[in-house]
C-alpha positions in Angstrom: 57.7 163.9 139.5 58.3 160.1 138.9 60.1 158.1 141.4 62.8 155.5 140.7 60.3 152.8 141.5 57.8 154.1 138.9 60.5 154.1 136.2 61.6 150.5 137.0 58.0 149.3 136.9 57.5 150.9 133.4 60.7 149.3 132.2 59.5 145.8 133.3 56.2 146.3 131.4 58.1 147.4 128.3 60.5 144.5 128.5 57.7 142.0 128.9 55.8 143.5 125.9 59.0 143.3 123.8 59.6 139.7 124.6 56.0 138.8 123.9 56.2 140.5 120.5 59.4 138.7 119.7 57.8 135.3 120.6 54.9 136.0 118.2 57.3 137.0 115.4 59.4 133.8 115.9 56.3 131.6 116.0 54.9 133.1 112.8 58.3 132.7 111.0 58.6 129.1 112.1 55.1 128.3 110.9 55.8 130.0 107.5 59.1 128.0 107.0 59.0 125.5 104.1 59.0 121.8 104.9 62.5 120.2 104.6 63.4 118.5 101.4 64.3 115.2 103.1 62.3 113.5 105.8 63.5 114.4 109.3 66.0 112.1 110.9 63.5 111.1 113.6 60.7 110.1 111.2 59.2 106.8 112.0 59.9 103.9 109.6 58.1 100.6 109.2 60.5 98.2 110.9 59.2 95.2 109.0 60.6 96.8 105.8 64.1 96.7 107.4 64.3 93.6 109.6 63.7 90.1 108.3 60.9 88.3 110.2 63.3 85.8 111.9 65.3 88.6 113.6 64.2 90.5 116.7 64.4 94.3 117.0 66.3 95.1 120.2 66.6 98.9 119.7 65.6 101.3 116.9 66.1 105.0 116.2 67.4 107.6 113.8 70.6 109.6 113.4 73.0 111.1 110.9 75.6 108.9 109.2 78.9 109.7 107.5 81.3 107.4 105.7 84.9 106.2 106.3 87.3 103.5 105.2 90.2 102.4 107.5 92.4 99.9 105.8 95.7 100.9 107.5 96.9 102.6 104.3 97.2 106.0 105.9 95.1 107.6 103.1 92.2 110.2 103.7 92.7 110.3 107.5 92.9 106.5 107.8 93.7 105.7 111.4 94.7 102.0 111.0 92.9 98.7 111.2 89.4 98.7 112.7 89.2 98.3 116.5 87.5 94.9 116.2 90.7 93.3 114.7 89.0 92.4 111.4 90.1 93.9 108.1 88.0 96.8 106.7 85.1 95.5 104.6 81.7 96.2 103.3 79.2 96.2 106.2 81.8 97.2 108.9 80.5 100.4 110.5 81.9 102.6 113.3 80.0 103.8 116.4 81.2 106.2 119.0 79.5 104.2 121.8 77.8 100.9 120.8 79.5 97.6 121.8 81.9 96.2 119.2 80.2 93.3 117.4 76.7 94.9 117.5 74.6 94.0 114.4 71.7 95.6 112.7 70.3 97.4 109.6 70.1 101.0 108.4 67.7 102.5 105.9 68.1 105.6 103.7 65.6 106.6 101.1 64.2 103.1 100.8 67.6 101.4 100.6 68.6 99.0 103.3 72.0 97.8 104.4 73.1 95.2 107.0 76.0 96.2 109.3 78.1 95.2 112.3 80.0 97.6 114.5 83.7 97.0 114.0 85.4 100.3 114.7 85.1 103.6 116.7 83.9 106.8 115.2 83.0 109.3 114.0 85.0 111.3 116.5 84.4 115.0 116.6 81.3 114.9 114.3 79.5 112.8 116.9 79.4 115.9 119.1 77.2 117.4 116.4 74.9 114.4 116.1 76.7 112.3 113.4 76.5 109.0 115.3 77.3 106.3 112.7 80.3 105.9 110.3 79.2 103.8 107.4 81.8 102.0 105.3 82.4 103.9 102.1 81.2 101.1 99.8 77.8 100.8 101.5 77.5 104.6 101.8 78.0 104.8 98.0 75.3 102.2 97.4 72.8 103.9 99.7 73.4 107.3 98.1 73.5 106.2 94.5 77.1 107.4 94.1 80.3 105.4 93.3 83.2 104.4 95.5 86.7 105.2 94.4 89.2 102.5 95.7 92.2 104.7 95.0 91.1 107.9 96.8 88.8 106.2 99.4 86.1 108.7 98.6 82.6 108.7 97.0 81.6 110.6 93.9 79.6 113.7 94.4 79.4 115.9 97.5 77.2 113.9 99.8 78.9 113.5 103.2 76.2 113.1 105.8 72.8 111.4 105.4 69.8 111.0 107.7 69.3 107.3 108.5 67.0 105.0 110.5 68.7 102.2 112.3 67.6 98.9 113.9 69.8 96.9 116.3 69.1 93.1 116.1 72.1 91.9 118.2 74.1 93.7 120.8 77.8 92.9 120.6 79.8 91.6 123.6 82.8 94.0 123.0 83.4 97.3 124.9 80.7 99.9 124.6 77.2 100.8 125.8 73.8 99.6 124.6 71.0 102.0 123.8 71.0 105.5 122.3 74.3 106.4 120.7 76.5 108.7 122.7 79.2 111.1 121.3 82.8 109.8 121.2 83.8 112.5 123.7 81.6 110.9 126.3 83.9 107.9 126.6 81.0 105.5 126.4 83.0 103.3 124.0 85.1 102.3 127.0 82.1 100.8 128.8 
């Protein structure tokens, strides 16, 4: 007759064997997965291809970017004039955490754009890793789409893109330097 202790011991061995089998299955599925169509967000990029020689790289990384256009018209979720107090314009990007006035460059599929941080955002998407809002005109140029001034949207269905970024000047406005933090962290107050 088996004791309760014997049955518990057998259950532990069975549970360990089941977990080990699951780990082997997951490992083989991951190894067999096809490579992504686009390079991963964190892929290294040659900084000299982004930054002019006379500018210093203060910080570099990769993230996902979306687009916006806040011209105080109230269209397409527009929340008003940009936080920096300048009118919406090409090259004005929004960050959930970097100091207002921060400058740098982004690259997407070999296309480069200069930017300055003039607004806050993206809001909720930043909790999912979308850490930079690119002005709609620049986003359209980077993605090979067109910008519609009337609807404040781009042609096609591209909404998020993997980008590399380089900071060449930290702004003196509110915010925190370094890796971007989600809007919900409140880092933009710093």
